[in-house]
C-alpha positions as YAML, in Angstrom:
chain: A
units: angstrom
residues:
- id: 1
  name: LEU
  ca: [91.10, 91.91, 91.95]
- id: 2
  name: VAL
  ca: [89.31, 90.77, 88.87]
- id: 3
  name: ASP
  ca: [85.87, 91.25, 90.48]
- id: 4
  name: PRO
  ca: [86.02, 93.40, 93.63]
- id: 5
  name: ASP
  ca: [82.26, 93.26, 94.20]
- id: 6
  name: LYS
  ca: [82.20, 89.47, 94.10]
- id: 7
  name: THR
  ca: [85.18, 89.34, 96.47]
- id: 8
  name: LEU
  ca: [83.51, 91.70, 98.96]
- id: 9
  name: ASP
  ca: [80.31, 89.61, 98.82]
- id: 10
  name: LEU
  ca: [82.37, 86.50, 99.57]
- id: 11
  name: VAL
  ca: [84.14, 88.17, 102.50]
- id: 12
  name: ARG
  ca: [80.86, 89.53, 103.88]
- id: 13
  name: ASN
  ca: [79.33, 86.05, 103.75]
- id: 14
  name: LEU
  ca: [82.31, 84.59, 105.60]
- id: 15
  name: LEU
  ca: [81.96, 87.02, 108.50]
- id: 16
  name: VAL
  ca: [79.54, 86.59, 111.38]
- id: 17
  name: PRO
  ca: [76.83, 89.23, 111.82]
- id: 18
  name: GLY
  ca: [78.56, 92.28, 113.24]
- id: 19
  name: GLY
  ca: [81.94, 90.95, 112.04]
- id: 20
  name: ARG
  ca: [84.56, 93.47, 111.04]
- id: 21
  name: ILE
  ca: [86.66, 93.95, 107.95]
- id: 22
  name: ALA
  ca: [89.81, 96.03, 107.61]
- id: 23
  name: VAL
  ca: [91.43, 96.76, 104.26]
- id: 24
  name: HIS
  ca: [94.73, 98.60, 104.10]
- id: 25
  name: ASP
  ca: [95.70, 99.57, 100.59]
- id: 26
  name: TYR
  ca: [97.22, 102.08, 98.24]
- id: 27
  name: THR
  ca: [94.04, 103.90, 97.29]
- id: 28
  name: LEU
  ca: [94.17, 107.45, 96.01]
- id: 29
  name: SER
  ca: [91.93, 110.11, 97.56]
- id: 30
  name: GLY
  ca: [90.76, 111.44, 94.21]
- id: 31
  name: SER
  ca: [92.76, 114.65, 94.53]
- id: 32
  name: THR
  ca: [94.92, 115.59, 91.55]
- id: 33
  name: VAL
  ca: [97.68, 116.56, 94.03]
- id: 34
  name: HIS
  ca: [97.67, 113.08, 95.57]
- id: 35
  name: ARG
  ca: [97.63, 111.45, 92.13]
- id: 36
  name: ALA
  ca: [100.62, 113.60, 91.10]
- id: 37
  name: ALA
  ca: [102.48, 112.67, 94.32]
- id: 38
  name: TRP
  ca: [101.82, 108.95, 93.69]
- id: 39
  name: ASN
  ca: [103.06, 109.22, 90.10]
- id: 40
  name: ALA
  ca: [106.16, 111.14, 91.20]
- id: 41
  name: VAL
  ca: [107.03, 108.60, 93.92]
- id: 42
  name: CYS
  ca: [106.56, 105.77, 91.44]
- id: 43
  name: THR
  ca: [108.64, 107.44, 88.76]
- id: 44
  name: VAL
  ca: [111.52, 108.47, 91.02]
- id: 45
  name: ILE
  ca: [111.63, 105.71, 93.66]
- id: 46
  name: ILE
  ca: [109.34, 102.70, 93.24]
- id: 47
  name: GLN
  ca: [109.86, 101.83, 89.60]
- id: 48
  name: PRO
  ca: [113.66, 102.34, 89.64]
- id: 49
  name: ALA
  ca: [113.82, 100.15, 92.77]
- id: 50
  name: GLY
  ca: [111.78, 97.52, 90.94]
- id: 51
  name: ARG
  ca: [114.20, 97.59, 88.02]
- id: 52
  name: LEU
  ca: [117.14, 97.18, 90.40]
- id: 53
  name: ALA
  ca: [115.36, 94.26, 92.08]
- id: 54
  name: GLY
  ca: [114.83, 92.64, 88.68]
- id: 55
  name: ASP
  ca: [111.03, 92.92, 88.73]
- id: 56
  name: ALA
  ca: [110.22, 96.10, 86.85]
- id: 57
  name: GLU
  ca: [106.91, 94.73, 85.53]
- id: 58
  name: LEU
  ca: [105.54, 94.12, 89.04]
- id: 59
  name: TYR
  ca: [106.22, 97.70, 90.12]
- id: 60
  name: ARG
  ca: [104.83, 99.09, 86.87]
- id: 61
  name: HIS
  ca: [101.69, 97.03, 87.55]
- id: 62
  name: LEU
  ca: [101.52, 98.45, 91.10]
- id: 63
  name: ARG
  ca: [101.59, 102.00, 89.78]
- id: 64
  name: ASP
  ca: [98.97, 101.32, 87.13]
- id: 65
  name: SER
  ca: [96.64, 99.28, 89.33]
- id: 66
  name: VAL
  ca: [96.55, 102.00, 91.99]
- id: 67
  name: THR
  ca: [95.69, 104.70, 89.46]
- id: 68
  name: ARG
  ca: [93.01, 102.54, 87.79]
- id: 69
  name: PHE
  ca: [91.29, 101.26, 90.95]
- id: 70
  name: ASP
  ca: [88.62, 103.06, 92.97]
- id: 71
  name: THR
  ca: [89.41, 106.26, 94.76]
- id: 72
  name: ALA
  ca: [89.03, 106.09, 98.55]
- id: 73
  name: PRO
  ca: [85.47, 107.52, 98.48]
- id: 74
  name: ALA
  ca: [84.49, 105.14, 95.66]
- id: 75
  name: PHE
  ca: [85.86, 102.11, 97.54]
- id: 76
  name: ALA
  ca: [84.01, 103.19, 100.70]
- id: 77
  name: GLN
  ca: [80.82, 103.32, 98.62]
- id: 78
  name: ARG
  ca: [81.62, 99.89, 97.15]
- id: 79
  name: LEU
  ca: [81.85, 98.53, 100.72]
- id: 80
  name: ARG
  ca: [78.43, 100.03, 101.54]
- id: 81
  name: ARG
  ca: [76.88, 98.55, 98.39]
- id: 82
  name: ALA
  ca: [78.31, 95.16, 99.41]
- id: 83
  name: GLY
  ca: [76.33, 95.35, 102.65]
- id: 84
  name: PHE
  ca: [78.89, 96.72, 105.08]
- id: 85
  name: ALA
  ca: [77.97, 99.37, 107.64]
- id: 86
  name: ASP
  ca: [79.90, 101.89, 109.72]
- id: 87
  name: VAL
  ca: [82.39, 102.30, 106.88]
- id: 88
  name: ARG
  ca: [85.34, 104.45, 107.92]
- id: 89
  name: VAL
  ca: [88.22, 105.70, 105.80]
- id: 90
  name: SER
  ca: [91.48, 106.63, 107.53]
- id: 91
  name: PRO
  ca: [94.33, 108.07, 105.47]
- id: 92
  name: LEU
  ca: [97.87, 107.36, 106.57]
- id: 93
  name: PRO
  ca: [99.78, 110.38, 107.89]
- id: 94
  name: GLY
  ca: [102.86, 111.88, 106.31]
- id: 95
  name: TRP
  ca: [103.75, 111.70, 102.63]
- id: 96
  name: GLN
  ca: [101.28, 108.85, 102.13]
- id: 97
  name: THR
  ca: [98.25, 110.98, 103.10]
- id: 98
  name: GLY
  ca: [95.81, 110.73, 100.23]
- id: 99
  name: ILE
  ca: [97.71, 107.76, 98.75]
- id: 100
  name: THR
  ca: [97.30, 105.00, 101.33]
- id: 101
  name: HIS
  ca: [94.12, 104.39, 103.34]
- id: 102
  name: THR
  ca: [92.76, 101.95, 105.87]
- id: 103
  name: PHE
  ca: [89.10, 101.07, 105.50]
- id: 104
  name: THR
  ca: [87.14, 99.51, 108.33]
- id: 105
  name: ALA
  ca: [83.53, 98.38, 108.38]
- id: 106
  name: ARG
  ca: [81.26, 95.78, 109.93]
- id: 107
  name: THR
  ca: [78.67, 93.43, 108.57]
- id: 108
  name: THR
  ca: [75.06, 94.24, 109.17]
- id: 109
  name: ALA
  ca: [72.65, 91.93, 111.02]
- id: 110
  name: GLY
  ca: [71.93, 88.87, 108.94]
- id: 111
  name: ALA
  ca: [75.20, 89.07, 107.00]
- id: 112
  name: GLY
  ca: [77.35, 86.01, 107.20]
- id: 113
  name: GLU
  ca: [74.35, 83.75, 106.90]
- id: 114
  name: GLY
  ca: [74.64, 81.94, 103.62]
- id: 115
  name: PRO
  ca: [71.75, 81.72, 101.11]
...
């Protein structure tokens, strides 16, 4: 996303008061171990598969965008700043723990009502 805050504001305004949002994404936990695991998986599996599929740039972008974007705690805070409540962060189990998360939240009263 070019402007994640603007996008979250737009989504919040589209939802009815008490409406729910769920975001499932590759979002690192912030741990150096999880970052190293992500980089290893990308180097050994994801990027070679992208080259074989003829789209190496897309998979290189995936690796880079995940490492540059918010960590899971930072994205949860971004959701709160955007006016979402009851923000929950659930990591996926298995090898993706700390690499892939599902975020859920709801709009607060009054959200979803345009200016």
